[in-house]
N, C-alpha and C positions, 0 to 999 in steps of 0.2 A: 910364080912368086906372089903376084897380086891376089890370086885365088886363095893361097895359103893364109895370107894376111887377113883376107876377108873372112875366112872360116874361123880364124882365131878370135877376131873381134865380134863375130856373130855369136860365138860361144860365150864371150864376155857379156854380151847384151842379154842372152838367155839367162845367164846367172843373175844379172842385175834385175831383170824382170821378175824372176822367181823370188828373189829376196824382197822386192817391193810388194809382191802379192802376200808374202808371209807377214810383212810389217803391217799391211793394211788389215789383214785378218786379226792380227794381234790388237791393233788399235781399236777395232770394233768391240772386241771382247773386253778390253781394258776399260772402255767407256762404260760398259755395263757394270763392271766391278766398281768403278768410281761412283756410279749411281747407288749401288748397294751400300758402299761405305758412307755416302752422304745420308742415306736413310737410317743407317745404324747410329750415326753421329747425332742426328736429329732426335732419335729416341732417347739416347743416353744423356743428351744435354738437359733433358727435363729434370735430372737429379738436382740441378742448381735452383730449381724453383719450388722445392718442397719444404714445408715446415716440419718441425720435429714430431708432429702427431702422426703416428703410424707410418713414419717415413721409411723404415726398413721394409715394410710390406710393399709400399709403393715402388721403392727402388728395385725390389725383387721382381716386380711385374715388368719394369723396364728391361731388366736383364733377360727375362724370359722372352720378351718381344725381340730383343737383339739376337738371342740365340736362334730364333726362327729365321731372322734375316740372314744369319750366317749360313744357313742351309743353301740359300741362293748363291752366296759367295763360293761355297765349296763346289757347286755345279759349274760356276763360271771359271774357276781355276782349273777344273778338270778339262774343260774345253780348251783352255789356254795351253795346258800341258800337252795336249794332242797335237797342237799346231807347232809348238817350238821344237826344232830338232834337238835330240837328246844331248848332243855334244856342242850345242851352240847357245846354251843358256845365257852366258854373259855377252853374247853378241847382240841379244835383243832385250836384256833385262832392264835397260834404261827406260823402256816403255811402261813397265809395271812397278818399278822400284818404289816410287813415292806413294802410290796407292797401297802397296803392300806394307810399307812402314806405317801408314795411317791405320790399316786394319790390324797390324800388330798392337798398336796402341789401343784400339777399340776392344780387341780380344782381351788384352791384359787388364783394361779397365773393367770389363765385364766380370772377369775372374775375381778381381779385387773387391768389387761391389758385392759379389756373391759370398765369398769366403774369407776376404781380407788377407789374402796371401799373394805372393808374387808368382805370376804364371811362368812356367818354364818354357823354354824354346820348343820343346816337344809338344807341350800342351797347346801352345799357340798355333803350331804347324797343324795339329790335329783339328783345331777349330776352323782353320782356313781350308783344310782339306788338301794340303800339299805335303810333300815329303820333308823330313827333317835333315837328311844327309845329302851332301853334294853328290855322292856316288850314285844316288838314285835318279839323277837327271834334274827334272824340275823340282826345286826345293826351296826351303826358306833360308835365305842368306843370313848369316849371323849379324852382319852390320845392319841389315834391315830390321831384324828383331831388336837389336840394341837401340836403334833410333826410335823404335816404337816405345820402348821403356822410358826413354828420355822425354818423349811427348807425354807419357803418362804422368810423370812428375809435375809437369806444368799444369795439367788438368786437375790433379789432386790439390795443388797449391790453390787454385781457384776455388775448388770444392770446399777447402778448409775455411776460406774467407766467407763464402756464401752460407756455409753451415752455421757459422756464428750469427750471421744476419737473420737466419731462419730459426734461431733459438736452440740449435743443437750444439752443446758445448763439449760433448764427448768425442764427436767425430774428429775435430782438429787434433786431439791428443793421439788418436789412433793413426791419423794420417802422418803426423809428425814422426811417430815411431817408424812407420813403414818407409817413408821417404828417406829418413836418416839411414836405415838399413840398406836401401837402394843406393844411396850415395856412397856408403862404405863399400858396397860391392863394386861399384864402378871405379873406386879408387884403387882396387886391386889390379885393374887393367892398365896396360901400357898402351894408351890410345895414340896411334899414329895417323889415323884417318882424320883429315882436317874437319870434315863435317861433324864427325862424332865428338871430336875434342871441343868444338864450338858449342855443341849441344850440351856437353858435360859442364861447361862453364855456366850455362843457363840452369842446370840442375843445382849447382851450388847456390845460385840466387834463389831458387825455389825453396831450398832447405831453409835459408835465412828468413824468407818471407813467412813460412809456416811457423818457424820458431817465434817470430814476432807476434803472430796471432796467439800462440799459446801463452807467451809472456803477458800479452795484453789481458787475456782471460785471468791470468794469475793475479795481476795487480788490481784488477777490478773485482776480485773475489768470486769469479764465475767458474774457475777451473774446478772440475769435479774432483771430489776426494775419493781416492781409490780405497776400498775396504782392504784391510790387512789380510794376508793369507793365514791359514791355520798355523803354518810354521813360524810366521812372524809373531803371532800371538803367544806361541809357546816360548 
């Protein structure tokens, strides 16, 4: 009887040792991913320091550099996907969840700066080099993607304020339209996740902050006058 109990608990110990080894391997790779995320953030933070002279060209250069760094991220996630057992994604995902959310934000910011549109979940998954669907094993979780978009709104709110400081009065108008559409999209969701709901409350604050920037431009006579379209002229 004692031998049977010993065998059972030895098997338990083997299981725990194996799990600990997996977690340690994951931790090392996640540390590399976090470094890549910091490097990308440092590059994209430079957008807040540019004046309106040739700003779009300079911002494009930052985006190009960020795209290069995302190549490292794709390789790192590929290594991570090899280590995580296919059916145990949610057993370990607490270790890379937050850095993935940040990278979703950074990927979405890059896409917005490049073409001024909202990046889809599929596009962000492609930029990060991971699968889009849960059925494929290692994938981009929907909540992580949504958290990234909510971080994007905060960054664009800051960008709107700094753009005015740097003499660019067009960009806050563009940002206001984009963030309002993002806010409308989130209002369609029935958010039950506490973290998402709290972040969504911050989005509403960001919308208000950007609207105040646009209003301030308007009363100061700095708001750009949009040229009427041919249809409006007719």
